[in-house]
C-alpha positions as CSV (number, residue, x, y, z in Angstrom):
1,M,5.2,54.7,-75.6
2,S,3.0,56.1,-72.8
3,R,5.4,57.8,-69.6
4,T,3.7,55.1,-66.8
5,K,5.1,52.3,-69.7
6,K,8.1,53.8,-70.0
7,F,7.9,53.4,-65.6
8,L,7.1,50.5,-64.9
9,P,10.8,49.0,-65.6
10,L,11.8,51.3,-64.1
11,L,10.0,49.8,-61.2
12,A,10.5,46.9,-61.2
13,V,14.4,47.2,-61.0
14,S,14.0,49.2,-58.5
15,L,12.2,46.9,-56.5
16,A,14.5,43.8,-57.1
17,W,17.6,46.2,-56.2
18,L,15.3,46.5,-52.9
19,V,15.0,42.8,-52.2
20,A,18.7,41.7,-53.3
21,S,20.4,45.0,-50.8
22,N,17.7,42.7,-48.1
23,A,18.6,40.0,-48.3
24,Y,21.9,40.6,-49.0
25,A,22.1,42.7,-45.6
26,Q,21.0,39.5,-43.7
27,A,23.5,36.9,-43.8
28,T,23.4,33.1,-42.8
29,R,27.3,34.4,-40.4
30,T,27.7,37.4,-39.0
31,F,31.1,38.9,-36.6
32,V,31.5,41.3,-33.8
33,S,34.3,42.4,-32.5
34,G,35.6,44.5,-29.1
35,V,37.1,46.9,-32.4
36,G,34.0,46.6,-34.0
37,D,31.4,49.1,-35.3
38,D,28.2,48.7,-35.6
39,A,27.6,50.8,-39.1
40,N,29.4,47.6,-40.8
41,P,28.3,44.9,-42.1
42,C,29.1,42.3,-39.5
43,S,31.1,40.4,-41.5
44,R,34.9,39.0,-40.9
45,T,36.3,41.8,-41.9
46,A,34.4,44.3,-41.0
47,P,32.8,42.9,-37.9
48,C,30.2,44.9,-35.7
49,K,30.4,45.8,-31.8
50,T,27.5,44.8,-30.2
51,F,25.3,41.6,-30.8
52,A,21.8,44.0,-31.0
53,G,23.6,45.3,-34.1
54,A,24.7,41.9,-35.6
55,I,21.2,40.7,-35.1
56,S,19.9,43.0,-37.3
57,K,21.7,41.5,-39.9
58,T,21.7,37.7,-39.2
59,A,19.2,36.0,-40.5
60,P,17.2,33.7,-39.3
61,A,18.4,30.5,-38.2
62,G,21.9,32.3,-39.0
63,E,24.5,32.7,-36.3
64,I,26.6,35.6,-34.2
65,D,30.7,34.5,-33.7
66,V,32.3,36.4,-31.7
67,L,36.0,37.2,-33.0
68,D,38.1,38.6,-30.4
69,P,37.5,39.6,-27.0
70,G,35.7,42.4,-26.0
71,G,31.6,43.5,-23.8
72,F,28.7,42.8,-26.4
73,G,25.9,44.2,-24.8
74,A,22.4,43.6,-23.9
75,L,19.9,41.5,-26.5
76,T,17.1,40.7,-26.7
77,I,16.2,37.5,-29.2
78,T,12.6,37.4,-31.0
79,K,14.0,33.9,-33.9
80,S,16.1,31.3,-34.4
81,I,20.2,32.4,-34.0
82,S,23.3,31.1,-32.4
83,V,25.6,33.8,-30.3
84,E,28.7,31.7,-29.8
85,A,32.1,32.7,-28.3
86,D,35.3,29.4,-29.0
87,G,37.0,30.2,-26.0
88,L,37.2,34.2,-26.3
89,V,35.6,36.6,-23.2
90,A,32.6,37.2,-24.3
91,G,31.1,39.7,-21.7
92,I,27.5,40.6,-21.7
93,L,27.5,43.7,-18.5
94,V,23.8,45.4,-17.8
95,S,22.9,47.9,-15.4
96,G,18.8,48.0,-14.6
97,T,17.7,45.4,-17.5
98,N,18.0,42.4,-18.5
99,G,21.2,40.6,-20.8
100,F,19.3,38.6,-23.3
101,T,15.5,38.4,-23.5
102,V,14.5,35.5,-25.1
103,A,11.3,36.1,-26.7
104,A,11.3,34.2,-30.2
105,G,8.9,32.3,-32.2
106,P,7.0,28.8,-30.6
107,S,9.3,26.5,-33.3
108,D,12.9,29.0,-32.9
109,V,15.6,27.9,-32.2
110,V,17.8,29.9,-29.8
111,V,21.9,28.7,-29.2
112,L,23.9,30.5,-26.1
113,R,27.4,29.4,-26.0
114,G,30.3,31.1,-24.0
115,L,29.2,34.3,-23.4
116,T,29.9,35.8,-19.5
117,F,26.8,37.6,-17.8
118,D,27.6,40.3,-14.9
119,G,24.5,42.6,-13.7
120,I,27.1,44.1,-11.6
121,G,24.5,43.9,-9.1
122,T,21.7,45.6,-10.1
123,G,21.0,43.8,-13.6
124,L,17.8,41.7,-13.5
125,N,17.9,38.5,-15.6
126,G,21.4,37.2,-16.9
127,I,18.8,35.0,-19.5
128,Q,15.4,35.4,-19.9
129,V,13.2,33.5,-21.3
130,T,10.1,34.1,-22.7
131,T,8.7,32.1,-25.6
132,A,10.9,30.4,-27.6
133,G,10.6,26.6,-28.9
134,T,14.3,25.5,-27.8
135,V,17.2,27.7,-25.7
136,I,20.9,25.9,-25.3
137,V,22.3,27.8,-22.9
138,D,26.4,25.8,-22.9
139,N,29.4,26.8,-21.6
140,C,28.5,30.4,-20.1
141,Y,29.3,31.8,-16.5
142,I,26.2,34.0,-15.1
143,K,26.5,36.3,-11.9
144,G,25.8,39.3,-10.3
145,F,21.8,39.8,-11.3
146,A,19.6,41.0,-9.1
147,M,16.8,38.9,-9.6
148,R,18.1,35.4,-11.2
149,G,20.6,34.1,-12.9
150,I,18.3,32.3,-15.6
151,S,14.5,33.0,-15.8
152,V,12.6,30.9,-17.8
153,Q,8.5,31.9,-17.3
154,P,7.8,30.9,-20.7
155,T,4.0,32.2,-21.9
156,A,3.7,28.6,-23.7
157,S,5.6,25.2,-23.9
158,T,9.3,25.1,-23.8
159,N,11.8,23.4,-23.9
160,V,15.0,24.3,-22.0
161,F,18.4,23.0,-22.4
162,I,21.5,24.4,-19.8
163,S,25.3,22.0,-19.5
164,N,28.2,23.0,-18.5
165,T,27.3,26.6,-16.8
166,S,28.1,28.6,-13.4
167,I,24.9,30.3,-11.9
168,Q,26.6,32.3,-8.9
169,G,26.4,35.1,-6.4
170,Q,22.7,36.7,-8.2
171,T,21.6,39.2,-5.3
172,S,18.1,37.0,-4.8
173,N,17.8,33.5,-7.2
174,G,20.4,31.3,-9.5
175,L,17.9,29.1,-11.5
176,V,14.1,30.0,-11.5
177,V,11.3,27.6,-13.4
178,A,8.0,29.1,-13.5
179,P,6.4,28.9,-16.0
180,S,2.9,31.4,-17.1
181,G,1.3,29.5,-19.2
182,G,2.0,25.8,-21.4
183,S,5.0,24.4,-19.2
184,A,8.3,24.0,-19.6
185,Q,11.1,20.7,-20.1
186,V,14.1,21.9,-18.3
187,S,17.4,19.8,-18.5
188,V,20.5,20.3,-16.3
189,D,23.5,19.3,-16.5
190,N,27.6,19.7,-15.6
191,V,26.0,22.8,-13.7
192,N,27.3,25.0,-10.5
193,I,24.5,26.8,-8.8
194,V,26.2,28.2,-5.9
195,N,26.4,31.2,-3.7
196,N,23.2,33.0,-4.7
197,T,20.7,34.7,-1.8
198,N,17.7,32.9,-2.3
199,Y,17.0,29.8,-3.7
200,G,19.9,28.3,-6.1
201,L,17.0,25.8,-8.1
202,S,13.0,26.4,-7.6
203,I,10.7,25.5,-9.5
204,T,6.6,26.1,-9.5
205,G,3.8,24.4,-11.4
206,G,3.4,23.6,-14.5
207,S,7.8,22.4,-14.8
208,T,9.4,19.0,-15.6
209,V,12.6,19.6,-14.6
210,V,16.2,17.3,-14.5
211,V,19.2,17.8,-12.8
212,R,22.6,15.6,-13.9
213,N,26.0,15.6,-12.9
214,S,25.8,19.1,-11.3
215,T,26.3,21.0,-8.0
216,I,23.5,22.9,-6.2
217,S,25.5,24.7,-2.7
218,D,25.8,27.8,0.0
219,N,22.9,29.2,-1.4
220,A,20.6,31.1,0.6
221,I,23.2,31.7,3.4
222,G,21.7,33.4,6.4
223,T,18.2,33.4,5.1
224,T,15.0,30.3,5.6
225,F,14.9,29.5,1.9
226,A,16.9,26.5,0.6
227,N,19.1,25.3,-2.0
228,I,16.7,23.4,-4.0
229,R,12.2,24.8,-3.5
230,V,9.7,22.3,-5.5
231,D,6.3,23.4,-5.3
232,G,3.7,22.1,-7.0
233,L,1.2,24.6,-7.4
234,P,-0.5,26.1,-9.9
235,G,-0.3,22.4,-11.5
236,N,2.4,19.6,-11.3
237,A,6.2,20.0,-10.6
238,T,8.5,17.2,-11.1
239,L,12.0,17.5,-10.6
240,T,14.7,14.7,-11.1
241,L,17.7,14.4,-9.7
242,D,20.2,12.0,-10.7
243,N,24.6,12.5,-9.4
244,V,23.7,15.4,-7.9
245,V,25.2,17.5,-4.8
246,V,23.1,19.5,-2.5
247,N,25.0,21.1,0.1
248,G,25.1,24.1,2.6
249,G,22.1,25.5,3.1
250,P,19.0,26.2,5.8
251,T,17.4,23.4,3.6
252,G,18.7,20.9,1.1
253,I,15.3,20.2,-0.7
254,T,11.9,21.9,0.1
255,A,9.1,20.2,-1.5
256,L,5.3,21.8,-1.1
257,G,1.8,21.4,-3.2
258,G,2.3,18.1,-4.5
259,A,5.4,18.4,-5.9
260,T,7.5,15.4,-7.0
261,V,11.2,15.6,-6.2
262,N,13.1,12.2,-7.4
263,V,16.3,11.3,-6.1
264,N,19.2,8.8,-7.4
265,N,22.7,8.3,-6.5
266,S,22.6,11.9,-5.0
267,T,24.7,13.8,-1.7
268,I,22.7,16.2,0.7
269,S,25.0,17.0,3.1
270,N,25.5,19.9,6.0
271,N,22.4,22.1,5.4
272,T,20.4,23.1,8.1
273,T,17.6,20.7,7.2
274,G,18.2,18.2,5.0
275,L,15.2,17.4,3.4
276,S,11.7,18.6,4.3
277,A,8.0,17.8,2.5
278,S,4.7,19.5,2.6
279,G,2.3,17.7,1.3
280,A,4.7,16.5,-1.2
281,S,6.6,13.6,-2.0
282,I,10.8,13.5,-1.9
283,L,11.2,9.9,-3.3
284,S,14.9,7.9,-3.0
285,F,16.3,5.6,-5.1
286,G,18.0,3.8,-2.6
287,N,21.0,4.5,-3.2
288,N,21.4,8.2,-2.2
289,R,23.5,10.3,0.7
290,L,21.8,11.8,3.2
291,T,24.2,12.8,6.3
292,G,25.7,15.9,8.2
293,N,22.4,17.2,8.4
294,T,21.2,18.8,11.9
295,P,18.3,17.1,11.1
296,N,19.2,15.2,8.1
297,G,15.1,14.5,7.6
298,S,13.5,11.4,5.1
299,F,12.6,10.8,2.0
300,T,8.8,9.8,1.9
301,G,8.6,7.1,0.1
302,S,10.7,4.9,-2.2
303,I,11.7,3.9,-6.0
304,G,12.6,0.4,-6.8
305,L,16.0,0.0,-9.2
306,Q,14.7,-1.8,-12.1
C-alpha cells in the first residue's frame, strides 16, 4: 500500500474528530457563575465566568443561564440566543462601552431576561439593537448610561418587545427608537421609564411603537425636552399609548414632522406643558385624563370608539 493510501484513513479520522470536537464545544445550554472560569466548558458543573466566555460555547438558538449572583460583563450577540437569569442578580457593569450589543442575523431571535445593566455614568448604551429579526427584553433593570438605556437603531427591519422592565437614570435618553434602515416595530408593556436626563421615550421616522400599562415620568427635569418625543422625519412615525401615565416633565408629549400619536385611557398630568404638536397629530379616543399641566395643551383630533 502506498504511503498516500495509508495516510488517507488517518486524515479522515482526524477530520471526524475535529468535527465532533466542535459540535461538542457548542452546547445547547451553557451556564455562568460568579465563581466560574472562562476556561471551563460552561457546563452546569463547570460554568464559565462571563457571558462573553459562554457565548462562543453556546450553539445558535441555545441558552446561557445564570447559576448564581455575579457580574458577567459586556456582550456582543451575533446569533439567535437567550441570556436568562431567574430571580438572581445577573449584573452587567460597564464603563465606556455598551452593555449588550445585538448585531444578529435578519431572522435571529434574541431573548434577554432577568438582567441588570449599570453604566455607572460612563457606559454608552445599556442595550443597543443594530440587527436582528426579533429582540425580547423582559424583567430587566437598566440604569446609569451616558447615552441611552435601550437604543433601537436597526439597519434593517426589526421587531423589539420590552416588558416588565425599568429604564431609569440615564444621563441622556431612556428608550430611543430611530431606525437607520428598514423599520422598527416596538412593543412596550409594563415598563417604567423614569428620571432620565433628556427624553424618556424618543421616536423618529420608520418607527411604529405601542406602549401599554406603563409609566413615563419625571424625565427631562431641568431641560426643555419632553417625557415623550415623536418626530415623523425622515419618514412616518406612529406611537400608540394605552393605559400609560405621562407625568412631571417640561412637556408630556411632543409630536413633530407628520408624526401620529394615538392616546387611549391614559393620563397626561403635572407637566409644564401637557401636549405640544407641530405639523403632527395627537389623537384621543375620548377617554383620557389631561390635567394639572400649565398649560394642558390640547389633542389635535379624536378617534371614535367602536
